[in-house]
C-alpha positions as CSV (number, residue, x, y, z in Angstrom):
1,M,8.2,-0.8,-16.9
2,Y,10.3,2.3,-16.2
3,R,14.0,1.8,-16.6
4,Y,16.6,4.0,-14.9
5,D,18.5,6.5,-17.0
6,Q,22.0,7.7,-16.2
7,Y,20.7,10.2,-13.6
8,D,18.6,7.7,-11.7
9,Q,21.5,5.3,-11.4
10,A,24.0,8.0,-10.4
11,I,21.6,9.2,-7.7
12,V,21.2,5.8,-6.2
13,D,24.9,4.8,-6.4
14,A,25.9,8.0,-4.8
15,R,23.5,7.5,-1.9
16,V,24.9,4.0,-1.3
17,D,28.5,5.4,-1.1
18,E,27.4,8.1,1.2
19,F,25.5,5.8,3.5
20,R,28.4,3.3,3.6
21,D,30.6,6.1,5.0
22,Q,27.9,7.1,7.5
23,V,27.6,3.4,8.7
24,E,31.3,3.1,9.1
25,R,31.4,6.2,11.2
26,R,28.6,5.0,13.4
27,L,30.2,1.6,13.9
28,S,33.5,3.3,14.8
29,G,31.8,5.5,17.4
30,Q,32.4,8.8,15.4
31,L,28.6,9.2,15.2
32,S,26.3,8.8,18.2
33,E,22.9,7.2,17.7
34,D,21.2,10.6,17.9
35,Q,23.5,11.9,15.1
36,F,23.1,8.7,13.1
37,K,19.3,8.4,13.4
38,P,18.3,11.1,10.8
39,L,20.9,9.7,8.4
40,R,19.6,6.1,8.6
41,L,16.0,7.2,8.3
42,M,16.8,8.9,5.0
43,N,17.9,5.4,3.9
44,G,14.8,3.5,5.1
45,L,16.6,2.0,8.1
46,Y,14.6,1.8,11.4
47,L,15.7,0.5,14.8
48,Q,12.9,-1.8,15.9
49,L,12.4,-3.9,19.1
50,H,14.9,-6.6,18.2
51,A,16.9,-5.5,15.2
52,Y,17.2,-3.0,12.4
53,M,14.4,-3.0,9.8
54,L,15.1,-2.0,6.2
55,R,12.2,-0.7,4.1
56,V,12.8,-1.1,0.4
57,A,10.9,1.1,-2.0
58,I,8.8,-0.4,-4.8
59,P,7.5,2.6,-6.7
60,Y,3.8,2.3,-7.5
61,G,4.2,-1.4,-6.5
62,T,5.7,-2.5,-9.9
63,L,8.8,-4.7,-10.2
64,D,10.2,-7.3,-12.5
65,S,11.5,-10.8,-11.9
66,R,15.1,-9.7,-11.6
67,Q,14.2,-7.3,-8.8
68,M,12.0,-9.9,-7.1
69,R,14.8,-12.4,-7.2
70,M,17.1,-9.9,-5.6
71,L,14.6,-9.5,-2.7
72,A,14.6,-13.3,-2.3
73,G,18.5,-13.3,-2.2
74,I,18.6,-10.6,0.4
75,A,16.1,-12.4,2.5
76,R,18.3,-15.5,2.4
77,D,21.7,-13.8,2.9
78,Y,20.9,-11.0,5.3
79,D,17.5,-11.6,7.0
80,R,15.9,-14.7,8.4
81,G,14.7,-16.0,5.1
82,Y,11.7,-13.9,4.5
83,G,10.3,-10.5,3.7
84,H,7.2,-8.6,4.6
85,F,5.1,-6.8,2.0
86,T,3.4,-3.6,3.2
87,T,0.3,-1.5,2.6
88,R,2.6,1.1,1.0
89,Q,3.5,-1.4,-1.7
90,N,7.0,-1.7,-0.2
91,L,8.9,-4.6,1.3
92,Q,10.5,-4.7,4.8
93,F,13.3,-6.9,6.1
94,N,13.0,-7.2,9.8
95,W,16.3,-8.7,11.0
96,I,19.0,-6.6,9.4
97,K,22.5,-6.0,10.9
98,L,23.7,-2.5,10.7
99,A,27.1,-3.5,9.2
100,D,25.3,-5.3,6.3
101,T,23.1,-2.4,5.2
102,P,25.5,-0.7,2.8
103,D,26.1,-4.1,1.0
104,I,22.3,-4.7,0.8
105,L,21.7,-1.2,-0.7
106,A,24.6,-1.8,-3.1
107,R,23.0,-5.0,-4.3
108,L,19.6,-3.4,-4.6
109,A,21.2,-0.6,-6.7
110,T,22.3,-3.2,-9.3
111,V,18.6,-3.9,-10.1
112,Q,17.4,-0.3,-9.9
113,M,16.1,-0.5,-6.4
114,H,16.7,1.6,-3.2
115,A,15.4,2.6,0.1
116,I,15.3,6.4,-0.5
117,Q,12.4,8.3,1.0
118,T,10.8,5.2,2.6
119,S,11.0,7.0,5.9
120,G,11.4,10.4,7.4
121,N,9.4,13.6,7.0
122,C,9.4,13.6,3.2
123,I,7.3,12.4,0.3
124,R,7.2,8.7,0.6
125,N,6.9,5.9,-2.0
126,I,4.3,6.8,-4.5
127,S,1.5,4.2,-4.6
128,A,-0.9,3.3,-7.4
129,D,-3.6,0.9,-8.5
130,Q,-2.1,-2.6,-8.6
131,Y,-4.2,-3.3,-11.7
132,A,-2.7,-0.4,-13.6
133,G,-2.4,-1.0,-17.3
134,A,-4.5,-4.1,-17.1
135,A,-7.9,-3.0,-15.8
136,A,-10.7,-2.3,-18.3
137,D,-12.2,0.5,-16.2
138,E,-9.2,2.9,-16.2
139,V,-9.0,6.0,-18.4
140,A,-5.2,5.6,-18.7
141,D,-2.3,3.8,-17.1
142,P,-1.7,5.8,-13.9
143,R,1.9,4.6,-13.5
144,P,3.6,7.1,-15.9
145,W,2.1,9.9,-13.7
146,A,3.2,8.2,-10.6
147,E,6.7,7.9,-12.0
148,L,6.7,11.6,-13.0
149,I,5.7,12.4,-9.4
150,R,8.5,10.1,-8.1
151,Q,11.1,11.9,-10.2
152,W,9.8,15.4,-9.1
153,S,9.7,14.5,-5.4
154,T,13.0,12.6,-5.1
155,F,15.4,14.9,-3.2
156,H,13.1,17.9,-3.8
157,P,15.1,20.5,-1.8
158,E,12.0,22.3,-0.5
159,F,10.2,19.1,0.6
160,S,13.0,17.1,2.1
161,Y,12.1,18.2,5.7
162,L,8.3,18.5,5.7
163,P,6.3,19.0,8.9
164,R,5.5,15.3,8.7
165,K,5.6,12.3,6.3
166,F,3.6,12.7,3.1
167,K,1.9,10.1,1.0
168,F,0.5,10.2,-2.6
169,A,-1.7,7.7,-4.4
170,V,-2.6,7.7,-8.1
171,I,-5.5,5.9,-9.6
172,A,-7.3,6.1,-13.0
173,A,-10.6,4.4,-12.5
174,E,-13.9,5.0,-10.7
175,E,-13.1,1.9,-8.6
176,D,-10.5,2.8,-6.0
177,R,-8.2,-0.1,-5.3
178,A,-5.5,2.0,-3.6
179,A,-7.4,3.8,-0.8
180,M,-6.7,7.1,-2.6
181,R,-9.1,9.2,-0.5
182,L,-7.1,8.3,2.7
183,H,-3.8,9.8,1.5
184,D,-2.3,13.2,2.0
185,I,-2.8,13.8,-1.7
186,G,-4.9,11.5,-3.9
187,I,-4.9,11.8,-7.6
188,R,-7.6,10.3,-9.9
189,L,-7.0,10.6,-13.6
190,V,-10.0,11.8,-15.5
191,T,-10.8,13.1,-19.0
192,R,-12.5,16.4,-19.8
193,D,-13.4,17.4,-23.4
194,G,-11.0,14.8,-24.7
195,E,-8.1,15.9,-22.5
196,L,-6.5,13.7,-19.9
197,G,-6.0,15.4,-16.5
198,A,-6.5,14.7,-12.8
199,S,-8.8,15.4,-9.9
200,I,-6.8,16.3,-6.9
201,Y,-7.9,15.3,-3.4
202,V,-6.0,16.6,-0.3
203,G,-6.1,16.0,3.4
204,G,-6.8,12.3,3.9
205,G,-5.0,10.1,6.4
206,M,-5.3,7.6,9.2
207,G,-3.4,7.6,12.5
208,R,-4.9,9.0,15.7
209,T,-7.1,11.5,13.8
210,P,-8.5,9.7,10.7
211,M,-9.9,12.0,7.9
212,I,-11.2,11.5,4.4
213,S,-9.6,13.9,1.8
214,H,-11.3,16.9,0.2
215,L,-11.7,17.5,-3.5
216,V,-9.5,20.5,-3.9
217,R,-9.6,20.7,-7.8
218,D,-11.8,18.7,-10.0
219,F,-9.5,19.0,-13.1
220,V,-5.8,19.8,-13.6
221,G,-4.4,19.3,-17.1
222,S,-1.3,17.1,-17.5
223,D,0.8,20.1,-18.4
224,D,0.0,21.8,-15.1
225,L,0.2,18.8,-12.7
226,M,3.6,19.4,-11.3
227,S,3.0,23.0,-10.7
228,Y,-0.3,22.3,-9.0
229,L,1.2,19.7,-6.7
230,E,4.1,22.0,-5.9
231,A,1.5,24.6,-4.9
232,C,-0.3,22.1,-2.6
233,L,3.0,21.2,-0.9
234,R,4.1,24.8,-0.6
235,V,1.0,25.8,1.3
236,Y,1.4,22.8,3.6
237,N,5.1,23.4,4.1
238,R,4.4,27.0,5.0
239,Y,1.7,26.4,7.6
240,G,2.1,22.8,8.7
241,R,2.7,22.3,12.5
242,R,6.3,21.5,13.4
243,D,5.8,22.1,17.1
244,N,3.4,19.1,17.6
245,I,3.9,15.8,15.9
246,Y,0.2,14.9,16.5
247,K,-1.0,17.9,14.5
248,A,1.6,18.0,11.8
249,R,-0.1,16.2,8.9
250,I,-1.8,18.1,6.1
251,K,-5.2,16.8,7.1
252,I,-4.9,18.8,10.3
253,L,-4.1,22.0,8.3
254,L,-7.2,21.5,6.2
255,H,-9.3,20.8,9.3
256,E,-8.1,24.0,11.0
257,I,-8.2,26.5,8.1
258,G,-10.9,24.7,6.1
259,A,-10.8,23.2,2.7
260,D,-12.1,26.4,1.0
261,E,-9.3,28.5,2.5
262,Y,-6.7,25.9,1.7
263,R,-8.0,25.7,-1.9
264,R,-7.9,29.5,-2.2
265,Q,-4.2,29.7,-1.1
266,V,-3.2,26.8,-3.4
267,E,-4.8,28.5,-6.3
268,E,-3.0,31.7,-5.5
269,E,0.3,29.8,-5.1
270,F,-0.3,27.9,-8.3
271,L,-0.3,31.1,-10.3
272,L,3.1,32.0,-8.9
273,V,4.6,28.5,-9.4
274,K,3.4,28.4,-13.0
275,Q,5.7,31.3,-13.7
276,L,8.7,29.2,-12.6
277,G,8.4,26.8,-15.5
278,I,8.8,23.6,-13.4
279,D,6.4,21.5,-15.4
280,P,8.3,19.1,-17.7
281,P,7.6,19.4,-21.4
282,R,4.9,17.1,-22.7
283,A,7.5,15.1,-24.4
284,E,8.9,14.0,-21.1
285,L,5.5,12.5,-19.9
286,E,5.3,10.8,-23.4
287,R,8.9,9.4,-22.9
288,I,7.9,8.0,-19.6
289,T,4.6,6.7,-20.9
290,A,6.3,4.8,-23.7
291,M,8.1,2.7,-21.1
292,F,4.7,1.5,-19.8
293,A,3.5,0.4,-23.3
294,P,1.2,-2.7,-23.2
295,P,3.1,-6.0,-23.6
296,A,2.9,-8.0,-26.8
297,F,-0.4,-9.8,-26.1
298,D,-1.3,-12.8,-28.3
299,P,-4.5,-11.7,-30.1
300,A,-5.3,-15.4,-30.6
301,A,-5.1,-16.3,-26.9
302,P,-8.2,-18.4,-26.1
303,D,-10.7,-16.9,-23.8
304,A,-12.2,-20.1,-22.4
305,V,-10.9,-21.8,-19.2
306,D,-11.4,-25.4,-18.2
307,R,-13.2,-25.2,-14.9
308,S,-13.6,-28.9,-14.3
309,D,-11.3,-29.0,-11.3
310,P,-13.6,-27.7,-8.5
311,D,-10.7,-26.3,-6.4
312,F,-9.2,-24.5,-9.3
313,A,-12.7,-23.1,-10.2
314,V,-13.0,-21.6,-6.6
315,W,-9.6,-20.0,-7.0
316,L,-10.6,-18.6,-10.4
317,D,-13.7,-17.0,-9.0
318,Q,-12.0,-15.5,-6.0
319,N,-8.5,-14.5,-6.9
320,V,-8.6,-13.9,-10.7
321,A,-9.9,-10.6,-12.1
322,A,-10.9,-9.5,-15.6
323,H,-8.3,-8.1,-17.9
324,K,-9.0,-5.5,-20.6
325,Q,-7.3,-7.8,-23.2
326,P,-9.4,-10.8,-24.4
327,G,-7.7,-14.1,-23.5
328,Y,-5.9,-12.6,-20.5
329,A,-6.6,-12.3,-16.8
330,I,-5.2,-10.6,-13.7
331,V,-4.0,-13.1,-11.1
332,N,-4.0,-12.1,-7.4
333,V,-1.6,-14.2,-5.3
334,S,-2.7,-14.3,-1.7
335,L,0.0,-13.8,1.0
336,K,-2.6,-14.7,3.6
337,P,-2.5,-18.5,4.1
338,I,-4.8,-19.7,6.9
339,G,-2.8,-19.3,10.1
340,G,0.1,-17.5,8.4
341,I,1.4,-14.0,8.8
342,P,-0.3,-11.5,6.6
343,G,2.1,-10.1,4.0
344,D,5.0,-12.4,4.7
345,A,6.7,-14.5,2.0
346,D,9.8,-16.6,2.5
347,A,12.7,-16.5,0.1
348,D,11.6,-19.6,-1.8
349,Q,8.1,-18.1,-2.3
350,I,9.5,-14.8,-3.4
351,A,11.8,-16.5,-5.9
352,L,8.8,-18.6,-7.2
353,L,6.9,-15.4,-7.8
354,A,9.8,-14.0,-9.7
355,D,9.8,-17.2,-11.9
356,L,6.0,-17.0,-12.5
357,G,6.3,-13.3,-13.4
358,A,9.0,-14.1,-15.9
359,A,7.3,-17.1,-17.4
360,Y,3.6,-16.0,-17.4
361,S,3.3,-12.3,-16.9
362,F,5.6,-10.5,-19.3
363,D,8.2,-10.2,-16.6
364,E,6.0,-8.0,-14.4
365,L,4.7,-8.2,-10.9
366,R,2.8,-5.8,-8.6
367,V,2.7,-5.4,-4.8
368,T,-0.8,-4.5,-3.6
369,H,-2.2,-2.1,-1.0
370,A,-3.7,-5.2,0.7
371,Q,-0.2,-6.9,1.1
372,N,-0.7,-9.4,-1.7
373,I,1.1,-9.9,-5.1
374,V,-0.4,-9.5,-8.6
375,L,0.6,-11.1,-11.9
376,P,-1.0,-8.4,-14.1
377,H,-0.9,-10.0,-17.6
378,V,-1.6,-13.7,-17.6
379,A,-2.9,-15.7,-20.6
380,K,-5.9,-17.6,-19.5
381,R,-4.5,-20.8,-21.0
382,D,-1.7,-20.6,-18.3
383,L,-4.0,-20.1,-15.3
384,H,-4.2,-23.7,-14.3
385,A,-0.4,-24.2,-14.5
386,I,0.1,-21.1,-12.3
387,W,-2.5,-22.3,-9.8
388,R,-0.7,-25.7,-9.5
389,R,2.6,-24.1,-8.8
390,L,1.1,-21.6,-6.3
391,T,-0.7,-24.5,-4.6
392,E,2.6,-26.4,-4.1
393,A,4.1,-23.3,-2.6
394,G,1.3,-22.5,-0.2
395,L,0.3,-19.4,-2.1
396,A,-3.1,-20.4,-3.6
397,E,-5.5,-19.6,-0.8
398,P,-8.7,-18.4,-2.6
399,N,-9.5,-15.6,-0.1
400,L,-9.1,-12.3,-1.9
401,D,-11.2,-9.7,-0.1
402,L,-12.6,-12.3,2.3
403,I,-12.4,-12.2,6.1
404,T,-9.1,-14.1,6.1
405,D,-7.5,-11.7,3.6
406,I,-6.4,-9.6,6.6
407,I,-4.3,-6.5,6.5
408,A,-2.2,-6.3,9.6
409,C,0.8,-4.3,10.7
410,P,3.8,-6.1,12.3
411,G,2.6,-5.0,15.8
412,L,4.4,-5.6,19.0
413,D,6.2,-8.7,17.7
414,Y,8.5,-6.2,15.9
415,C,7.5,-2.6,16.1
416,S,8.9,-0.3,18.9
417,L,5.8,1.9,18.6
418,A,3.2,-0.8,19.0
419,N,1.1,-1.4,22.0
420,A,-0.3,-4.8,21.1
421,R,0.4,-7.8,18.9
422,S,-1.3,-7.9,15.5
423,I,0.1,-11.1,14.0
424,P,-1.2,-13.7,16.6
425,L,-4.6,-12.1,16.5
426,A,-4.7,-12.2,12.6
427,Q,-3.7,-15.9,12.8
428,K,-6.5,-16.7,15.3
429,I,-9.1,-14.8,13.2
430,A,-8.1,-16.5,10.0
431,T,-8.2,-20.0,11.7
432,R,-11.6,-19.3,13.3
433,F,-13.3,-18.2,10.1
434,A,-11.5,-20.3,7.5
435,D,-14.5,-22.6,7.0
436,R,-17.0,-19.7,6.9
437,Q,-15.1,-17.1,4.8
438,R,-17.0,-17.9,1.5
439,E,-20.3,-17.8,3.2
440,L,-19.5,-14.4,4.7
441,G,-18.4,-13.0,1.3
442,E,-16.6,-9.7,0.9
443,L,-15.5,-8.6,4.3
444,K,-12.3,-6.6,4.7
445,L,-10.8,-6.9,8.2
446,K,-7.8,-4.8,9.2
447,I,-5.7,-4.8,12.3
448,S,-3.3,-2.1,13.7
449,G,-1.1,-2.6,16.8
450,C,-1.2,1.1,17.7
451,I,-2.8,4.4,17.0
452,N,-0.5,5.1,14.1
453,A,-2.9,2.8,12.1
454,C,-0.3,1.1,9.8
455,G,-2.8,-1.7,9.5
456,H,-5.5,0.8,8.3
457,H,-8.1,-0.4,10.8
458,H,-10.1,2.9,10.3
459,A,-10.8,1.6,6.7
460,G,-11.8,-1.9,7.7
461,H,-15.3,-3.2,7.2
462,I,-14.2,-4.6,10.6
463,G,-11.3,-2.8,12.1
464,I,-9.2,-3.7,15.2
465,L,-7.0,-1.4,17.2
466,G,-4.6,-2.8,19.8
467,V,-4.1,-0.5,22.8
468,D,-2.3,-0.8,26.1
469,K,-4.7,-0.9,29.0
470,K,-2.9,-0.8,32.3
471,G,-0.1,-3.0,31.0
472,T,-2.5,-5.4,29.2
473,E,-3.1,-5.7,25.5
474,N,-6.6,-4.6,24.7
475,Y,-8.4,-4.6,21.4
476,Q,-11.0,-2.0,20.2
477,L,-13.4,-3.2,17.6
478,S,-14.7,-0.8,14.9
479,L,-17.3,-1.3,12.2
480,G,-18.2,0.3,8.9
481,G,-15.0,1.6,7.4
482,S,-14.0,1.4,3.7
483,G,-10.9,2.5,1.8
484,A,-12.6,2.0,-1.6
485,E,-14.6,4.4,-3.8
486,D,-17.4,4.2,-1.1
487,V,-14.9,5.6,1.4
488,S,-15.9,5.8,5.1
489,L,-14.3,5.7,8.5
490,A,-15.1,2.9,10.9
491,K,-16.9,3.6,14.2
492,I,-15.7,2.2,17.5
493,T,-18.3,-0.2,19.0
494,G,-17.4,0.3,22.7
495,P,-15.2,-1.2,25.4
496,G,-12.3,-3.3,24.2
497,F,-11.6,-7.0,24.5
498,S,-8.8,-9.4,25.2
499,E,-7.2,-11.2,22.2
500,D,-9.6,-14.2,22.4
501,G,-12.5,-11.9,23.4
502,V,-12.2,-9.8,20.2
503,V,-12.3,-13.0,18.1
504,D,-15.5,-14.0,19.8
505,A,-16.9,-10.5,19.3
506,I,-16.2,-10.7,15.6
507,E,-18.1,-14.0,15.5
508,R,-21.1,-12.3,17.1
509,V,-20.9,-9.5,14.5
510,T,-20.8,-11.9,11.6
511,D,-23.6,-14.0,13.0
512,R,-25.8,-10.9,13.2
513,Y,-24.8,-10.0,9.6
514,L,-25.8,-13.5,8.3
515,A,-29.1,-13.2,10.2
516,T,-29.8,-9.7,8.9
517,R,-28.5,-9.5,5.3
518,E,-30.7,-9.3,2.2
519,P,-29.8,-11.2,-1.0
520,G,-26.7,-9.9,-2.6
521,E,-25.6,-7.7,0.3
522,R,-22.0,-7.5,1.4
523,F,-21.3,-7.1,5.1
524,L,-20.7,-3.3,4.5
525,D,-24.0,-3.0,2.7
526,T,-26.0,-4.6,5.5
527,Y,-24.2,-2.5,8.1
528,R,-25.1,0.7,6.2
529,R,-28.7,-0.4,5.7
530,V,-29.5,-1.4,9.3
531,G,-27.1,0.9,11.1
532,F,-24.7,0.6,14.0
533,E,-27.0,-0.4,16.9
534,P,-28.0,-3.9,15.9
535,F,-24.3,-4.9,15.6
536,K,-23.4,-3.2,18.9
537,D,-26.3,-5.0,20.6
538,A,-25.0,-8.3,19.2
539,I,-21.5,-7.6,20.6
540,Y,-22.4,-6.4,24.1
541,G,-26.1,-7.3,24.6
């Protein structure tokens, strides 16, 4: 894992002191809310419906047990005993008092954590594949590159006030576990003639105008990456709309001028930026890469697992993934218990995850794009012991990528922007389909409580958008989306439904799938084979 150097720690400590002064001035009345708002947003602090929400950065989703225990302690001491893990691989505390925020940030700083650039029109938390460094299909660990981008983008003077928020994702495999093509810039590490480099995708995003990114350059060498990204951001910063928040994202720029024209201008800018010498020496990437060296695996670790316990065997098949090291596995911990709140974990559960990471995963954990937790390096001989402890804590639901593994935003229960509730709907869906989830197989369902699409409904095999219809919560149903390597955007089926009505509509969709699928087909495969109309007929006919 990356460890702070003296510069990192100094930056974070200085920001805590600065914000403490700003909070004191707000509480004393020296700053109005309008004056304070941009200051708090630069520190990840939002004013939501009922309280302040603090969004804590977890760069590329990686943290250790000490950091996880700190999150548990903050949940106990300053929140209502829990935290919410997000699709950006961050964690949010939803019940924060303004006067407590400087102390919270100070405590986070003691374990190399912060809330910098988790909000505002800047480059947000860099996300990455949650299986990084453990997956057999990757060409390299993408996290050193993500860390290099984090360092380059933190407090970048030119990109502190972009036209709109900006999101990066870095992967290193053909399989996309981070929705890379739905980011402002997506980076996939590739090799060419023995050299490691990256393919650069630009202009993806969700929100009210969802778009899939364009391949802007198929290969950028590691020595040129920072210059190329700088060129991409410069062109956006130059032309991005600041007069209209709904047209401010880079995806709109590419849509308006075209991918070819954007590419031409980036290549032109790249030649200028290269002369500035901003790319770090190769030794710097090597220094960072060394911090992500593989752990000391036991080469004699047995590869066999006793599957005699049927409940354990189900969990193994659903939540445990293959590791590149023989005798080891990747454990996915579901934060989606049946009837629970997707992505939430209480302080005791967070502390338990810290204990499991320390004891069984070389002191390393990951937050996933799907609001779950990963223990990336687990010896197979320890899998049963982990499963038993997770079961006792209510964290062993074997539902990874099933219909009850729902991505959902906080919705109208918390968010001041939301039009409808997401949480109660997610709970109803999970309860309705709990007994059928394995029969349905891989089926990714995603819920957003407003058009901002924080629940990524555009990328759901089944997506749900909550809207306000004459003062009543109404839910639009969409089908056919994917955030994976087979990326696609979901299509709205037609008129919306009430909360109970949309659950019934989903049942009609899944019944049609079961009646129509061919052997081995996922829901998405069947949908793409037979098309939209049979499912629409099932819903409305």
